C-alpha positions as CSV (number, residue, x, y, z in Angstrom):
1,M,-152.7,86.2,-66.5
2,T,-151.5,82.7,-65.9
3,T,-149.0,81.7,-63.3
4,T,-146.3,81.2,-65.9
5,E,-147.0,84.4,-67.7
6,S,-146.9,86.3,-64.3
7,A,-143.6,84.6,-63.4
8,R,-142.0,85.5,-66.7
9,Q,-143.2,89.1,-66.5
10,R,-141.8,89.5,-63.0
11,L,-138.4,88.3,-64.0
12,R,-138.3,90.5,-67.0
13,Q,-139.2,93.5,-64.7
14,C,-136.3,92.5,-62.5
15,A,-134.1,92.5,-65.5
16,Q,-135.3,95.9,-66.6
17,S,-134.3,97.3,-63.3
18,G,-130.8,95.9,-63.7
19,L,-131.0,93.3,-61.0
20,L,-129.7,90.5,-63.3
21,R,-126.5,92.4,-64.2
22,I,-125.3,93.0,-60.6
23,A,-122.0,91.2,-59.8
24,V,-121.6,90.2,-63.5
25,D,-118.3,91.3,-65.2
26,K,-118.6,94.2,-67.6
27,R,-117.0,92.0,-70.3
28,F,-120.2,90.0,-70.4
29,G,-122.7,92.8,-70.2
30,G,-122.9,93.2,-66.4
31,F,-122.3,96.2,-64.2
32,G,-119.0,95.0,-62.9
33,D,-119.8,95.8,-59.3
34,G,-119.3,93.5,-56.3
35,F,-121.3,91.0,-54.3
36,A,-121.9,93.5,-51.5
37,A,-124.0,95.4,-54.1
38,L,-125.8,92.3,-55.0
39,V,-126.7,91.6,-51.3
40,D,-128.1,95.1,-50.9
41,A,-130.2,94.8,-54.1
42,H,-131.6,91.4,-53.3
43,A,-132.4,92.4,-49.7
44,A,-134.3,95.4,-51.0
45,L,-136.2,93.1,-53.4
46,G,-137.1,90.8,-50.4
47,R,-138.3,93.7,-48.4
48,D,-140.4,95.1,-51.2
49,T,-142.0,91.9,-52.5
50,R,-142.0,89.7,-49.5
51,D,-141.9,86.9,-52.1
52,P,-139.4,84.0,-51.4
53,G,-140.7,82.4,-54.6
54,L,-139.5,85.3,-56.8
55,V,-136.2,85.3,-54.8
56,L,-135.8,81.6,-55.6
57,A,-136.6,82.1,-59.3
58,I,-134.1,84.9,-59.7
59,N,-131.3,83.0,-58.0
60,A,-131.9,79.9,-60.1
61,H,-131.6,82.1,-63.2
62,L,-128.4,83.8,-61.9
63,W,-126.5,80.9,-60.4
64,G,-128.0,78.1,-62.5
65,A,-127.5,79.7,-65.9
66,V,-125.7,83.1,-65.9
67,Y,-122.9,82.1,-63.6
68,P,-122.0,78.8,-65.4
69,L,-121.9,80.6,-68.7
70,T,-119.7,83.4,-67.5
71,T,-117.4,81.1,-65.5
72,F,-117.2,78.0,-67.7
73,G,-118.6,79.0,-71.1
74,N,-116.5,79.8,-74.1
75,D,-116.8,83.1,-76.1
76,E,-119.2,81.6,-78.6
77,Q,-121.5,80.3,-75.8
78,R,-121.4,83.6,-73.9
79,A,-122.2,85.5,-77.1
80,R,-125.1,83.2,-77.9
81,W,-126.9,83.0,-74.6
82,L,-125.7,85.7,-72.1
83,P,-127.3,88.8,-73.7
84,G,-130.8,87.4,-73.5
85,L,-130.2,86.1,-70.0
86,L,-129.1,89.5,-68.8
87,D,-131.8,91.6,-70.4
88,G,-134.6,89.2,-69.4
89,T,-135.7,88.1,-72.9
90,R,-134.4,84.6,-72.0
91,I,-135.0,82.8,-68.6
92,G,-132.6,80.2,-67.4
93,G,-132.0,77.7,-64.7
94,H,-130.2,74.4,-64.0
95,A,-131.4,70.9,-63.9
96,I,-129.8,68.7,-61.3
97,T,-132.5,67.0,-59.1
98,E,-134.1,63.8,-60.3
99,P,-137.0,61.6,-59.0
100,G,-134.5,59.4,-57.2
101,A,-131.6,61.8,-56.7
102,G,-131.8,65.1,-54.9
103,S,-129.0,66.5,-52.8
104,D,-126.8,63.4,-53.6
105,V,-125.6,64.2,-57.2
106,Q,-123.7,61.0,-57.3
107,A,-127.0,59.2,-57.5
108,M,-127.8,61.0,-60.7
109,T,-129.0,58.6,-63.5
110,T,-129.4,61.0,-66.5
111,T,-126.7,60.0,-69.0
112,A,-124.8,61.8,-71.8
113,C,-123.1,59.3,-74.2
114,R,-120.7,60.5,-76.9
115,D,-122.4,60.2,-80.3
116,G,-120.4,61.2,-83.4
117,D,-119.7,64.9,-83.2
118,G,-121.8,65.4,-80.1
119,F,-123.7,63.7,-77.2
120,R,-126.9,61.8,-76.8
121,L,-128.8,62.6,-73.6
122,N,-131.4,60.6,-71.8
123,G,-133.0,61.1,-68.4
124,H,-135.6,62.8,-66.2
125,K,-135.1,65.8,-64.0
126,R,-137.8,66.9,-61.4
127,Y,-138.6,69.9,-59.2
128,I,-136.5,72.2,-61.5
129,T,-137.1,75.9,-60.8
130,N,-138.1,78.0,-63.8
131,T,-138.8,75.0,-66.1
132,P,-142.2,76.2,-67.4
133,I,-140.8,79.6,-68.4
134,A,-137.2,78.6,-69.2
135,D,-135.5,79.3,-72.6
136,V,-132.1,78.0,-71.5
137,M,-131.4,75.2,-69.0
138,I,-128.0,73.9,-67.9
139,V,-128.6,70.2,-67.6
140,Y,-126.2,67.9,-65.8
141,A,-125.7,64.3,-66.8
142,R,-123.4,61.4,-66.1
143,L,-120.9,61.2,-68.9
144,D,-120.6,57.9,-70.8
145,A,-121.9,56.0,-67.7
146,S,-118.8,57.0,-65.8
147,P,-118.6,58.7,-62.3
148,G,-117.8,62.0,-64.1
149,L,-120.6,64.5,-64.8
150,A,-120.9,67.1,-67.5
151,G,-123.1,70.1,-68.1
152,F,-125.0,70.9,-71.3
153,V,-126.9,73.9,-72.6
154,V,-130.4,72.7,-73.4
155,E,-133.3,74.6,-75.0
156,P,-137.0,73.6,-75.0
157,G,-137.1,73.5,-78.8
158,D,-134.3,70.8,-79.0
159,A,-135.6,67.6,-80.5
160,G,-136.6,65.1,-77.7
161,V,-136.7,67.7,-74.9
162,T,-139.8,68.3,-72.9
163,F,-140.1,71.0,-70.3
164,A,-143.3,70.0,-68.3
165,A,-144.9,72.1,-65.7
166,E,-145.7,70.6,-62.3
167,P,-148.6,71.3,-60.0
168,V,-147.9,74.2,-57.6
169,V,-146.2,73.0,-54.5
170,A,-146.6,74.3,-51.0
171,G,-143.8,76.9,-50.3
172,C,-142.4,79.4,-52.8
173,R,-145.5,79.1,-54.8
174,T,-144.7,81.9,-57.3
175,A,-141.5,80.1,-58.4
176,T,-142.7,77.9,-61.3
177,M,-141.3,74.4,-61.2
178,G,-141.4,71.4,-63.5
179,D,-139.8,68.3,-65.1
180,V,-137.1,68.3,-67.7
181,I,-137.5,65.1,-69.8
182,L,-134.6,64.1,-72.2
183,D,-135.6,61.4,-74.7
184,D,-132.7,60.4,-76.9
185,V,-131.7,64.1,-77.3
186,H,-128.7,64.7,-79.6
187,L,-126.7,67.8,-78.9
188,D,-123.6,68.9,-80.9
189,A,-120.4,69.5,-79.1
190,S,-121.0,73.2,-78.9
191,R,-123.6,72.6,-76.2
192,L,-121.1,71.0,-73.8
193,L,-120.4,73.6,-71.2
194,G,-116.9,73.6,-69.8
195,S,-114.8,70.5,-70.2
196,A,-116.1,66.9,-70.3
197,G,-116.2,65.5,-66.7
198,A,-116.1,68.9,-65.1
199,G,-119.8,68.9,-64.2
200,G,-119.3,68.1,-60.6
201,T,-117.1,71.1,-60.1
202,M,-119.5,73.3,-61.9
203,I,-122.4,72.1,-59.7
204,Q,-120.5,72.7,-56.6
205,S,-119.4,76.1,-57.6
206,A,-122.9,77.2,-58.7
207,L,-124.6,75.9,-55.6
208,E,-122.1,77.6,-53.3
209,R,-123.2,80.9,-54.6
210,E,-126.9,80.0,-54.8
211,R,-126.8,78.8,-51.2
212,A,-125.2,82.1,-50.0
213,Y,-127.1,84.7,-52.1
214,I,-130.6,83.3,-52.3
215,F,-130.7,84.2,-48.6
216,A,-129.8,87.8,-49.3
217,G,-133.4,88.1,-50.6
218,I,-134.7,86.1,-47.5
219,L,-132.8,88.6,-45.4
220,G,-135.0,91.4,-46.8
221,V,-138.1,89.3,-46.2
222,M,-137.1,88.8,-42.6
223,Q,-136.5,92.5,-42.1
224,W,-140.0,93.2,-43.3
225,Q,-141.4,90.4,-41.2
226,L,-139.9,91.7,-37.9
227,A,-140.9,95.2,-38.6
228,H,-144.5,94.1,-39.3
229,V,-144.7,92.0,-36.2
230,V,-143.3,94.7,-33.9
231,A,-145.7,97.3,-35.3
232,S,-148.6,94.9,-34.9
233,A,-147.6,94.1,-31.3
234,R,-147.3,97.8,-30.4
235,E,-150.7,98.5,-31.8
236,R,-152.6,95.7,-30.2
237,S,-153.9,96.2,-26.7
238,V,-154.0,93.5,-24.1
239,G,-155.6,94.4,-20.8
240,K,-154.3,97.8,-19.8
241,G,-151.2,97.7,-21.9
242,R,-149.7,96.8,-25.2
243,L,-149.1,93.3,-26.5
244,A,-145.5,94.3,-27.1
245,D,-145.0,95.0,-23.4
246,L,-145.7,91.4,-22.3
247,Q,-142.4,89.8,-21.5
248,A,-143.2,86.6,-23.3
249,I,-144.0,88.5,-26.5
250,A,-141.0,90.8,-26.1
251,H,-138.6,87.8,-25.7
252,R,-140.0,86.2,-28.9
253,M,-139.3,89.5,-30.8
254,A,-135.9,89.8,-29.2
255,D,-135.1,86.3,-30.5
256,M,-136.3,87.3,-34.0
257,K,-134.0,90.4,-33.9
258,L,-131.0,88.3,-32.9
259,R,-131.7,85.9,-35.7
260,L,-132.1,88.7,-38.2
261,D,-128.9,90.4,-37.3
262,T,-127.0,87.1,-37.4
263,V,-128.4,86.4,-40.8
264,E,-127.2,89.8,-42.0
265,L,-123.7,89.2,-40.7
266,W,-123.4,85.8,-42.4
267,V,-124.7,87.0,-45.8
268,A,-122.3,90.0,-45.6
269,R,-119.5,87.6,-44.8
270,C,-120.2,85.6,-48.0
271,A,-120.2,88.8,-50.0
272,A,-116.9,89.8,-48.5
273,L,-115.4,86.5,-49.3
274,S,-116.6,86.5,-52.9
275,D,-115.4,90.1,-53.5
276,A,-112.0,88.9,-52.2
277,G,-111.9,86.1,-54.6
278,Q,-112.2,83.3,-52.0
279,R,-114.1,80.1,-52.0
280,L,-117.5,79.8,-50.3
281,T,-117.5,76.1,-49.6
282,L,-117.7,76.4,-45.8
283,A,-119.3,79.9,-45.5
284,S,-122.1,79.2,-47.9
285,A,-123.0,75.9,-46.2
286,Q,-123.0,77.6,-42.8
287,T,-125.0,80.6,-44.1
288,K,-127.6,78.3,-45.8
289,L,-128.0,76.2,-42.7
290,L,-128.2,79.0,-40.3
291,V,-130.5,81.3,-42.4
292,S,-133.0,78.6,-43.5
293,E,-133.5,77.4,-39.9
294,A,-133.7,81.0,-38.6
295,F,-136.2,82.0,-41.2
296,L,-138.4,79.0,-40.2
297,Q,-138.3,79.8,-36.5
298,S,-138.9,83.5,-37.0
299,S,-141.8,82.7,-39.2
300,L,-143.3,80.4,-36.7
301,D,-142.8,83.1,-34.0
302,A,-144.4,85.8,-36.2
303,V,-147.6,83.8,-36.5
304,Q,-147.7,82.9,-32.8
305,I,-147.3,86.6,-31.8
306,M,-149.9,87.8,-34.2
307,G,-152.4,85.0,-33.6
308,A,-155.3,84.8,-36.1
309,R,-154.1,88.1,-37.6
310,G,-151.0,86.2,-38.7
311,L,-153.1,83.8,-40.7
312,E,-155.1,86.6,-42.3
313,S,-152.0,88.7,-43.1
314,G,-150.3,86.0,-45.1
315,M,-147.6,85.7,-42.5
316,S,-148.4,82.0,-42.3
317,T,-147.5,81.6,-45.9
318,L,-143.9,82.4,-45.0
319,V,-143.9,79.3,-42.8
320,E,-144.4,77.2,-45.9
321,D,-141.8,79.2,-47.8
322,A,-139.3,78.7,-44.9
323,M,-139.9,75.0,-44.9
324,A,-139.0,74.9,-48.6
325,G,-135.8,76.9,-47.7
326,R,-134.6,74.0,-45.6
327,L,-134.7,71.8,-48.7
328,F,-133.7,73.7,-51.9
329,S,-130.1,74.0,-52.9
330,G,-129.2,71.1,-50.5
331,S,-131.1,70.2,-47.3
332,S,-130.0,71.3,-43.9
333,E,-128.6,67.8,-43.4
334,I,-126.5,68.1,-46.5
335,Q,-125.1,71.5,-45.2
336,K,-124.0,69.8,-42.0
337,N,-122.3,67.1,-44.1
338,I,-120.4,69.8,-46.0
339,I,-119.4,71.5,-42.7
340,G,-118.2,68.2,-41.3
341,A,-116.3,67.4,-44.4
342,V,-114.3,70.7,-44.2
343,M,-113.6,69.8,-40.6
344,G,-112.4,66.4,-41.6
345,I,-115.2,64.5,-39.8
346,G,-118.3,62.6,-40.7
347,L,-118.9,60.1,-43.4
348,D,-118.6,62.5,-46.3
349,T,-115.2,61.6,-47.8
350,R,-114.8,64.7,-50.0
351,K,-111.7,66.6,-49.0
352,E,-113.3,70.1,-49.0
353,R,-111.4,73.1,-47.8
354,G,-113.3,76.4,-47.7
């Protein structure tokens, strides 16, 4: 089975378990439960699979495609694309990043120009999660060469569209990535998601949720990680005692426990805010920054405690996964910019209030 076939199969298995319907309104085919339930389910997935790549793929699908359609789509768009996205027969994502524009969406060069009864899109997106297996992609572009952005529903069969797979990158290897190339693509007006010029708001809203809830799955990975390290340190003998009884080792594991519990509190806080209908601008940036840095440090500590066994057990792979976590959905530096903007400081001139 190829990497793309495996990735598609695993997402479909998650859909069959109901994972893609959690925290989705019953009107749209979801379970209608809350974000606390989503956090619990994603944490369980992380514990069971220990696979940040799968966690990344699921969240790209949920917040990149499902969420924009439920929140900004019209009835026709929801009826056309949501059923397949929820039952796993369609895989989705969103295309924001470009070769020369990552976290800074204002540097986006992909364009959408009005053309008769629709729009004509040209541009190149890169490092887009789920591209090789995607059936639906929400693509963001600069509208009529203006500062405003717009989101469009794009399918791989559209004339002029190429979904190209990229070589596997270090970190989150099981999440397939690729380029979305738009060569004079004509889309009718029914493909415009939300209102023209609302793309910036849509991106911000989707990323707020992605930043918060992708780390619910990482919480589960960290829970497994600490349990595995503690068990290993208890079993390993050093001199006349256990490795776990050495103060230097015990202190590292105590730090891992502190990080883990802090991560759990922040992810739960985001869920509580979402369930209360409040914005996540500040909380999601704080959560993403804290958890991504905590995951990296705990992964380094885990390998250090286990020594060569940490390299054999695959624990070192989590170090690369954690490095990726500091970059996707906005780098750690971008999260600090957002936090500063909410506080009214820094060079970011956006007037965010979370």
